[in-house]
C-alpha positions as CSV (number, residue, x, y, z in Angstrom):
1,M,-5.8,18.9,3.7
2,R,-3.4,16.1,2.7
3,N,-0.7,16.7,0.2
4,I,-1.4,14.8,-3.1
5,L,2.0,13.2,-3.9
6,F,3.1,10.5,-6.3
7,R,6.0,8.2,-6.6
8,G,7.4,6.6,-9.8
9,K,10.6,4.9,-11.1
10,H,12.9,7.1,-13.2
11,I,12.8,6.0,-16.8
12,N,16.6,5.7,-17.1
13,T,18.0,5.0,-13.6
14,G,15.2,3.1,-12.0
15,E,15.4,5.3,-8.8
16,W,12.2,6.2,-7.0
17,I,11.1,9.8,-7.4
18,E,8.4,11.6,-5.4
19,G,6.5,14.7,-6.5
20,N,3.7,16.0,-8.7
21,Y,2.6,13.6,-11.5
22,E,2.1,15.0,-15.0
23,Y,1.2,13.5,-18.4
24,Y,1.8,15.2,-21.7
25,H,0.2,14.0,-25.0
26,K,2.7,15.6,-27.4
27,P,5.3,14.4,-27.1
28,K,3.9,11.6,-25.0
29,K,5.7,11.5,-21.7
30,Y,5.1,10.9,-18.0
31,I,7.0,13.0,-15.5
32,I,7.2,13.7,-11.8
33,S,8.2,17.2,-10.8
34,N,9.7,18.4,-7.6
35,P,7.1,20.9,-6.2
36,Y,9.9,23.0,-4.6
37,T,12.5,23.2,-7.3
38,G,10.4,22.6,-10.4
39,E,12.9,19.9,-11.6
40,T,11.2,17.3,-13.7
41,K,12.1,13.7,-14.4
42,G,10.6,11.1,-16.8
43,V,9.1,8.1,-15.1
44,I,7.8,4.6,-16.1
45,P,4.0,5.1,-16.1
46,E,3.2,1.6,-14.8
47,T,5.2,2.4,-11.6
48,V,3.4,5.5,-10.6
49,G,1.5,5.3,-7.4
50,Q,-0.4,7.9,-5.3
51,Y,0.6,8.6,-1.6
52,T,-2.1,7.4,0.7
53,G,-1.5,10.1,3.3
54,L,-0.5,7.4,5.8
55,T,2.8,6.2,7.2
56,D,3.6,2.7,8.5
57,M,4.8,1.9,12.0
58,N,8.3,3.2,11.1
59,G,7.1,6.5,9.7
60,K,7.6,5.4,6.1
61,K,5.2,7.0,3.6
62,I,2.7,4.4,2.1
63,F,2.1,4.6,-1.6
64,E,-0.3,2.7,-3.9
65,G,1.6,-0.4,-5.0
66,D,3.5,-0.9,-1.7
67,I,3.4,-4.3,0.0
68,C,2.8,-4.4,3.7
69,Q,3.0,-6.9,6.5
70,V,-0.2,-6.4,8.4
71,V,-0.7,-7.7,11.9
72,Y,-4.4,-8.1,12.9
73,L,-5.7,-8.6,16.4
74,D,-8.6,-11.1,16.2
75,R,-10.7,-11.3,19.4
76,Q,-11.4,-14.9,20.4
77,L,-13.5,-16.5,23.1
78,N,-12.0,-19.4,25.1
79,S,-14.0,-22.3,26.6
80,N,-14.2,-20.4,29.9
81,G,-16.0,-17.5,28.3
82,K,-12.9,-15.2,28.5
83,H,-11.8,-13.1,25.6
84,Y,-8.2,-13.1,24.3
85,D,-6.4,-11.7,21.2
86,V,-4.8,-13.7,18.5
87,E,-2.4,-12.1,16.1
88,N,-2.8,-12.9,12.4
89,V,0.0,-11.8,10.1
90,M,-1.0,-11.1,6.4
91,I,1.0,-9.8,3.4
92,E,-1.1,-7.4,1.5
93,E,-0.9,-4.9,-1.4
94,V,-1.9,-1.2,-1.0
95,V,-4.4,-0.1,-3.6
96,F,-7.1,2.5,-4.1
97,E,-10.5,0.9,-4.6
98,K,-13.6,3.0,-5.2
99,G,-11.8,6.1,-3.8
100,T,-10.7,4.3,-0.6
101,C,-7.1,3.3,0.4
102,C,-7.3,-0.4,1.0
103,F,-5.2,-3.5,1.7
104,K,-5.8,-6.0,-1.1
105,I,-5.3,-9.7,-0.7
106,T,-6.0,-12.4,-3.3
107,F,-7.2,-15.7,-2.0
108,E,-8.1,-18.6,-4.4
109,D,-8.3,-16.0,-7.3
110,I,-10.8,-13.8,-5.4
111,A,-9.6,-10.3,-4.5
112,L,-10.6,-9.0,-1.1
113,Y,-10.3,-5.4,-0.1
114,R,-9.9,-4.1,3.5
115,P,-10.0,-0.3,3.9
116,I,-7.0,0.7,5.9
117,G,-7.9,1.7,9.4
118,F,-11.3,0.1,9.2
119,E,-12.3,-2.6,11.6
120,I,-13.1,-5.6,9.4
121,Y,-15.6,-6.9,11.9
122,E,-16.3,-5.7,15.4
123,K,-13.7,-8.1,16.7
124,Q,-10.8,-7.6,14.2
125,K,-8.5,-4.7,14.3
126,I,-5.1,-3.7,12.8
127,K,-2.4,-3.8,15.4
128,Y,0.3,-2.4,13.1
129,F,1.5,-2.6,9.5
130,E,4.9,-2.2,7.9
131,V,6.0,-1.6,4.3
132,I,8.2,-4.5,3.3
133,G,8.5,-3.8,-0.5
134,N,6.4,-2.9,-3.5
135,I,4.8,-4.7,-6.5
136,H,7.5,-3.4,-8.9
137,D,10.7,-4.3,-7.0
138,N,9.4,-7.3,-4.9
139,P,6.4,-9.0,-6.6
140,E,7.4,-12.3,-5.1
141,L,6.4,-11.0,-1.6
142,L,2.8,-11.4,-2.7
143,E,3.4,-15.1,-3.4
144,V,3.6,-15.8,0.3
145,K,0.7,-18.0,1.5
146,N,-1.5,-16.1,3.9
147,D,-2.9,-18.5,6.6
148,T,-6.2,-16.8,7.4
149,L,-8.6,-14.2,6.0
């Protein structure tokens, strides 16, 4: 069973905090609590993202809202009938879509979702991915033009 963990930015300091996410109606507040010490800290609700249960190639935890550089291997066929792999590098956001952890890319105002770890077609596989930022601290990373889909 995977640990359900959240991350959010501290309401005063802006530091990232991991733990259990809680919401209280009265008074209205959003907090993340340390599951071991019970210490609680207020967080900015828009920055809260759930842990996917996955880590990137460097062992870094991947949360909803992270931005990853994803390298796909795309199987091609040359004129001699031999297969070869081409690497396609994409910059994609981590989201939960219909209960599934996905990479999201927007191309010409159309959002495309690729479940993480799922082979897009029989010929395309993820070689590796790395967290390079998140949508709250580095939104400009998503402005990079991706060459292929």
